C-alpha positions in Angstrom: 67.2 78.0 74.3 66.7 77.6 70.6 67.9 81.5 70.0 71.0 81.1 71.9 71.8 77.2 72.0 75.4 77.8 73.2 74.5 80.3 75.8 75.0 78.7 79.2 73.1 79.6 82.3 75.4 78.7 85.6 75.9 79.7 89.3 77.7 83.1 89.4 81.6 83.0 90.5 83.3 85.5 92.3 85.2 85.9 88.6 82.1 87.0 87.2 81.6 90.3 89.7 83.3 92.5 87.5 80.8 91.7 84.5 78.1 91.9 87.1 79.3 95.5 88.1 79.6 96.9 84.7 76.0 95.6 84.1 74.4 97.1 87.4 76.6 100.5 86.7 75.2 100.7 83.4 71.4 100.4 84.3 72.3 102.9 87.3 74.0 105.4 84.7 71.5 105.1 81.9 68.1 103.7 82.9 65.1 103.5 85.0 65.4 100.1 85.4 67.6 100.2 88.7 66.4 102.9 91.3 69.8 103.6 92.4 71.9 106.7 91.8 75.1 105.6 93.5 77.5 103.4 91.3 78.3 99.8 92.7 81.7 98.7 93.5 83.5 95.4 93.4 83.8 94.7 97.0 80.0 95.3 97.6 79.0 93.1 94.6 81.3 90.4 96.2 79.8 91.0 99.6 76.6 90.7 98.0 77.4 87.5 96.2 78.8 85.8 99.1 75.6 86.8 101.4 73.2 85.8 98.6 74.9 82.3 98.2 75.3 81.6 102.0 71.6 82.5 102.5 70.8 79.9 99.8 69.7 82.5 97.3 70.8 81.8 93.8 72.6 84.3 91.4 72.8 83.2 88.0 74.8 84.5 85.1 74.1 84.1 81.4 77.7 83.2 79.7 78.2 83.5 75.7 80.3 81.1 74.2 83.4 83.8 74.1 83.2 83.6 78.0 81.4 87.1 78.1 78.7 87.5 80.9 75.7 88.6 79.1 73.3 89.0 82.1 72.6 87.8 85.5 69.5 87.1 87.6 69.3 86.7 91.5 66.4 86.6 94.2 66.1 87.7 97.7 63.3 87.3 100.4 60.5 89.4 99.7 60.3 91.1 102.9 62.2 90.3 106.3 59.5 88.5 108.1 58.9 84.8 108.6 55.3 85.1 107.1 56.8 85.8 103.7 59.7 83.1 103.9 57.9 81.4 100.9 58.2 84.5 98.4 61.1 86.0 96.8 61.6 88.9 94.6 63.9 88.6 91.6 66.4 90.8 89.7 67.2 90.3 86.2 69.7 92.5 84.0 70.9 92.2 80.5 74.4 93.6 79.5 73.4 96.4 76.7 75.2 94.5 73.9 73.3 91.4 74.3 69.5 92.5 74.6 66.4 91.3 72.6 68.4 88.0 72.0 66.9 85.7 74.3 69.2 85.7 77.1 66.4 87.4 79.6 63.9 84.5 78.9 66.8 82.0 79.4 67.5 83.8 82.6 64.1 83.8 83.9 63.2 80.3 82.9 66.5 79.0 84.8 65.2 81.4 87.9 61.9 79.6 87.9 63.3 76.1 87.6 65.2 77.0 90.8 62.5 78.7 92.4 60.5 75.3 91.9 63.2 73.4 93.1 63.2 75.4 96.2 59.7 75.0 97.0 59.2 78.9 96.5 55.6 79.4 96.5 55.5 83.0 95.0 58.2 85.2 92.9 57.6 88.8 92.7 59.2 91.3 90.1 59.2 95.2 90.8 59.2 96.7 87.4 59.2 100.5 86.5 55.9 100.8 85.1 57.3 101.9 81.8 59.7 99.3 81.3 57.1 97.4 78.5 59.8 94.8 77.6 60.2 93.6 81.3 56.5 93.7 81.6 56.3 91.5 78.7 58.9 89.1 79.3 57.4 88.3 82.8 53.8 87.8 81.2 55.4 85.3 79.0 56.3 83.2 82.1 53.0 83.5 83.5 53.5 86.4 85.8 50.3 88.5 86.5 49.7 91.9 87.5 49.8 92.5 91.4 49.7 96.2 91.6 50.8 99.7 90.8 52.2 101.8 93.5 52.1 105.3 91.7 55.1 107.7 92.4 57.0 105.8 95.0 60.3 106.4 93.4 62.1 108.9 91.7 65.3 109.1 89.2 66.4 111.7 86.8 64.2 114.3 88.6 60.8 112.6 88.0 58.5 110.4 89.8 58.2 106.7 88.7 55.8 104.1 89.4 56.2 100.6 90.6 54.5 97.8 88.8 54.2 94.4 90.9 54.4 91.2 89.0 53.8 87.9 90.5 53.9 84.2 89.5 52.5 81.4 91.8 55.2 78.6 91.4 53.6 75.9 93.6 49.9 75.0 94.6 48.5 76.1 97.7 
């Protein structure tokens, strides 16, 4: 990536979990990008990593030249029914100190490449409707508006709308 030539996108390991926990807990405490109110733990995220990897789902990290993890991305099954087996919903989070440096683009590009290699047909992003930066990032990667679910979540005492964006990764 031109903006971050020394950035390394790689599969997450157990050693990355403390940094991922920090990223997740910061999002839980300080934003509406994650509709969770209870912070996560090292044990919970280790279980998530191992379960994801055992299911064949990628968990990628963006590693800076100094070794710091600047962000992560992953996907899971969209819904637990066999008819959705070719559709995934992904997540992407960047540590606050590394936002707006092209790291989200690098992670999303790598995740899309993994999806194509894994014969994923559709990738879905569920985004808080007021998260303009995430919406624009996804639109730059060819994601299209798939629907809006008004007031389907709540955080900080207010109702939030969920915007679905999707990208068809492979031809029908």
